[in-house]
N, C-alpha and C positions, 0 to 999 in steps of 0.2 A: 504493500500500500504506500509506504514511504517513497519507494523508488518510482511509483507511478505519478508522483507529484511533479509539477514543473520545477525546474531548478530554482527559480526565484522564490517559489513557495517553500521549497525544501530549506532554503537558506533562512527564511523568516521563521519557520518552525524550529530549526536548530537554534536560532538566536533566542527564541522564547523558552525552549527547554533548558538551554544553558543559563538563561537569565533567572529562571525560577529559584534555583538554590541561592543565588546571590541576593535576590529580593527577600527570601526567607531569612537569610543570615542578617541582613540589614534590619529586618523587623525584629528579630530576636535581640540583636544588640541594642536597638532603640528602646525596647520594652525593659530590658535589663538595666540600661543606663538610667531610665526614668525612675524605676523602682529604687535603684541605688541612690539617686539624688533625693528621693523622698526620705530615705533612711538617714542620709547625712543631714539634710535640711528639711524638716517637716513643713508641710504646706502652711501650717498655722504659725510658724516662727516669724517674728518680726524683729528688726533691729531697734534698740532703744526701749524706753518704757512710756512712750507717749501714745502709741497706737491703741485705740479703744474701739474694737469692733469684733464681730464674731463671738467666739466662745469667751473671750476676755470680757466683753461687755455683759454677757449673760451670766457669768459665774464669778468674776473677780470681786464684785461688790461696787460700792459707790466710787465714782470716778475711775472705774476699772482698777480699784485697789491702790491707786497712786496717792500716797500720803501727802505729796506736795500739792495735789489738786483737791482732794476731798477735805483736808484740814481737820480730820476727825481725831487725830492723836498727835501729841507732841513727840518729836523724834529728832535724831541727830544723823546727819549724813556721815557715813564712815567709809573709809577706804582701807582695805586690808592688803598689804603687800604680800607677795608670794615669792618663794625661792626661784620660780620659773620666769621671773622678769616682768610680770604684769601684776596689777592690783585688782582686787574684787570690790566693786561698789556695793554698798548696802545701807540699810536703815537700822538704827538702834532705837527701839521704843522702850524707854525706861518706865517701869511701873511707878516710881516715885513722882514722875512728872505728869502722870495720867490718872492718878487716884481720884482726883476731884475734877476730871476733865469737863464734865457737864456743868460744873459750877464755876468754871473759869479758873483752873489751877494756875498759880503764879510761879510754880517751880520751873526753873530753867532746865530743860532736858540735858543741856551740855554739862551742867554741874550737879545733876541729880545723883544721889548716892546709888550705886548699883544694888540690885536685889541679890539675895543669897543665891537664888536660882534663876537660870536663864533657859529659854527654849529657842532653838533656831530651826528654821524651815528650809528644806531643800526642795526646790520647785521641780516640776517635770521637764522633760526634754522639749525644747522649742518654746518654753515658757519663760517667765522671769520672776523677780522677787515679789511682784504685785500679787501673785497667786496666793501668797501666804497671808494676805490681808484678812482673809475670812476668819482666821484664828485669833487675831490680835485682841479683840475685845474680850473674848473668853479667857485667854492666857493672862492678860493684864488683870482681869478680875480675880484670877487665882493667885495673884501676887508675884507673877514672874516677869522678868524683863524679856523682851522679844527681839530677835535679830532676823532680818530678812536680807539675804544676799543674792546677787546675780553670780552664777559661776561662769566659767570661761565660755565664750561664744554665745552668751545669752544676755538679753537686756542691754545694759550699758557696759558689760564686761568685755575686755579685748578678746580677740580670737587669734591666738598664736598659731593654731593649726585648724584649718577649715573643717567644719563638720562635727557632728556628734560622735562620741566614741562609746556611748552607753555605759558610762561609769569608769572606763579604763583611764581616761585622762581626768575626768571630772572628779573622781574620788580624791585626787590629790588636793583639789581646792577644799573639799570637805575636811580633810585632815588638817589643813591650815586654819580653817574656821574653828574647828574644835580646839586646837591648841590655843588660839587667841582667846576663846571664851573661857577655857579652863584656867587661864591666867587672871580672869576677872571675877569669876563666880565659883562658889563652893560646889554647887550642883549644876549640871548641864544635861538637858534632855534634847533628843533629836527627833524631828518629825519630817517625813518626806513622802513624796508621791512619785510613782512611775520611775523614770530614769533617775530622779532625785533620790528616791528611796533605794534604788539599786546602787547609786554612788555612795550613799550613806552606809549601806551594809558592806560594800566593798572596802570602805575606809576603816571599818572598826578594828581590824587586827593591827593597823598601823598607827591609829590615832590614840590620843590620851583617852582613858576610859570614860565613857558616858555613864549616866545613871539609869537611863532607859531609852528605848527607841521605839517609835511607832512607824511602821513601813506600810504605806497604802499602795496596793497593786504594784509591787516591785517587779522588775524584770529579772528573770532567773539568769539569763545569759543572752548575749547578742545573737548567737546561733539559734537558740530556741525561739527567740522573738521572730526572727526572719522566717523560720520554718513553720511557726504555729499561729502567727497573728492572723486574725480574720479580717483585718483591715487592708491587707494586700489585695491587688487585683485578683479576682477569682480565677482568671484564666491562667495564672502563673503555675506551672507544674513544679514539683519539688526540685528537679534538676535546674530549672531556671532561677528558683529562689537561691539555690546554692551558688549559682553563677553570680547573682546579684550580691550575695554575701561576700564572695571573694573580691568582687569589683569594689565594694564599699570599703573593705579593709584596706585595699590598696590606695584608693582615692583619699580616704580620711586618715591614713597613716596610723592604724592601730592593729593589734594582733588578734583581738577577740578572746584572748586567753585569760585576761584579768577580769573575773566575774564575781558577782555576789555569791554564787554557789560555791566556788572554790574558796572564797574568803571565809565563808561560814563553816565549811567542812572541817577545817583544821583549827578553828577558833574556839578557845575555851574561856568562858567568862561567867560571872554571876549577874551580868546585866540582863534585865528582862527585854525581850524583843517581841513586839506585837505585830503580827502579820494580818492585814485586812485586805479583803478582795471581794469584788462582786462576781457572782457566777455568770452574769450576762456581759461582762467586760469583753468586748470584741477586739480591742487593741492588744491587751496583754491577758491571755487566758489565765483563769484563776488557778490552774495547775502550777503556775510559777510560784505562787505563794505557798501552796501545799508542799511543794518539793523543797523550797527554801526553809520552811518551817521544819521539815524533816532533817535537813542538813545541820541545823543549829542544835547543839546539845546542852545549851544553857537554859535558864528560865525563859519560857516562851508561851505565847498564846496565839492561836489561829482562829480567826472569825471570818466566815464567808457569808455574804449577803445575797439574797435572792434577786434584788433589784439594784439599780444604780449604774450609770455609765462610768466609763473610765475616769478616775480622779474626781468623782462626784460624791463620794460617800459622806463627806461632811454636810453636803447640801441635801442629800436624800435621807440619810439616817443620822440626823444631827443629835438626837437625844442619846442614842446608843454610842455614838462616837464620843460624846462628852463623858458618858459614864466610864468608858475605857480610859480616857485621858485622866479622869478623876482618880482612877485606880492605879494607873501605871506612872502618872506624873503627879505624885502626891504633893500637896501644898506644904509650905514650911509652917511649922508650929508657931503660933503667935507668942 
């Protein structure tokens, strides 16, 4: 049949047949590159802390959680140098300057005496320090000082290496934050969500000891996130996800070997760790928290919720979340 075609048609057919594999390869590469870019730089990520749209507007609180805009709490701008040559911008919200905030407290936050206990918040990947605003009123009311930082490549923080590394680089910032806070406060609690929770868990073996940690929907490892997330394009087969994983590791310059799972596996501590996760989380499956809880051999608590989107447990299950914080972040005795 092929030989019966005229020479011109045979040439066109050969060109088409030869071109199909090339088109397929181009399509595979384009899809893989796109998925890799989303992993490195989530679609919701914005530079700076002024953008107020989308999920930030809906979930961060008044003024998208920006203390400089909503003026709901007195705070101090802080800049924390790191050994890696950049500094982390953040807000320090002292309890002493906000005790009578509704009655016009006159205490200068810059000179307010530090509370005995502080809580810091590690925001999710692609987010920024404003995400922690939702907890400030509650934590101040418990008598705690509160710290909200941007870590590298987020918010106003510099980006020494482009792209997220899912805790591999970010946990070094958490180590520095913890060291700074332990020099100012007797007790320090850590609270984090998603990649922030993963970074916090990864930091624990290297950091000064914390008094308790609450990790909301933490990532088990970069590899498992790529292979298991329900937020990836549904048409991506496993082999293409693995290809995107390898491409992301190369483009974002990290190994994928430094993970919360490995950090907790060999970590021995008396520090309580609370793992919280929604069973309907499509971005990070709840099995990540189940398996991280299994890895840690110290005091621990696992709680799974039937409802609540990713990083929304405080908004959806506020009463229960508060109860857990009341238990694991005990207030100082008067």
